[in-house]
C-alpha positions in Angstrom: 97.5 92.1 108.3 96.0 95.6 108.0 95.6 97.3 111.4 94.2 100.8 112.1 95.8 102.9 114.8 93.8 103.6 117.9 93.5 107.2 116.8 91.5 106.3 113.8 88.9 104.7 116.1 89.0 107.6 118.5 88.4 110.0 115.7 85.4 107.9 114.4 87.1 107.3 111.0 86.7 103.6 111.5 84.6 101.4 113.7 85.5 97.8 114.8 83.1 96.6 112.1 84.5 98.8 109.3 88.1 98.0 110.3 87.3 94.3 110.2 85.8 94.7 106.7 88.8 96.5 105.4 91.2 93.9 107.0 89.2 91.3 105.1 89.5 93.2 101.8 93.2 93.7 102.3 93.7 90.0 103.0 92.0 89.3 99.6 94.2 91.7 97.7 97.7 91.6 99.2 99.1 93.5 96.2 97.7 96.7 97.6 99.7 98.4 100.5 98.0 99.2 103.8 97.8 102.9 102.9 95.5 101.9 100.0 93.0 100.4 102.4 93.4 103.1 105.0 92.7 105.8 102.4 89.6 103.9 101.2 88.4 103.7 104.8 88.9 107.5 105.2 87.2 108.1 101.8 84.2 106.0 103.0 84.1 108.0 106.2 84.1 111.4 104.3 81.6 110.2 101.7 79.1 109.1 104.3 78.8 112.8 105.4 77.6 115.7 103.4 80.4 117.7 104.9 82.9 117.3 107.7 82.4 119.3 110.9 85.2 121.4 112.3 86.1 118.8 114.9 86.2 116.1 112.1 88.5 118.4 110.1 90.8 118.8 113.1 90.8 115.1 113.7 91.6 114.3 110.1 94.4 116.9 110.0 95.9 115.6 113.2 95.7 112.0 111.9 97.6 113.1 108.8 100.3 114.8 110.8 101.0 111.7 112.8 100.6 109.2 110.0 103.9 107.3 109.4 103.1 107.1 105.7 103.8 110.6 104.4 101.7 110.2 101.3 98.6 109.0 103.2 99.1 111.6 105.9 99.4 114.4 103.3 96.2 113.2 101.6 94.3 113.2 104.9 95.5 116.7 105.8 94.7 118.1 102.4 91.2 116.6 102.4 90.5 118.3 105.7 91.6 121.6 104.3 89.2 121.4 101.4 86.2 121.3 103.8 84.2 124.5 104.3 84.1 124.0 108.1 87.9 123.6 108.4 88.8 125.8 111.3 91.2 128.8 111.0 93.7 127.3 113.3 94.0 124.2 111.1 94.5 126.3 108.0 97.2 128.3 109.9 99.0 125.1 110.9 98.8 123.9 107.3 100.3 127.2 106.0 103.4 126.5 108.2 103.6 122.8 107.3 106.8 121.2 106.1 104.8 119.5 103.4 104.6 121.5 100.2 101.2 120.0 99.1 99.7 120.9 102.5 100.9 124.5 102.2 99.5 124.7 98.7 96.1 123.4 99.9 96.1 125.9 102.7 96.9 128.7 100.3 94.2 127.6 97.7 91.5 127.3 100.4 92.3 130.5 102.2 
């Protein structure tokens, strides 16, 4: 069963209601891995806003760094970097990341 880490709730990416919705979707389509549903939840969160704030960028980047699924984590980190409000310290951390895609995104958005 799909479960979101506490950090996703703390960051405001999901709410109890949206997490329950995505768990229901996941139960109906078990061929998709959990990262599929987590990314869709993150995409919904970002699409509900015109732009992410600096604190939302920090939170998304941190979630990506700690995400056990490296592909999902990298996607979250890169998405934060493409935001205009992404803080300089996040871009600096991205430039030193062990993840090549994150370093490239930091370079492209500098």
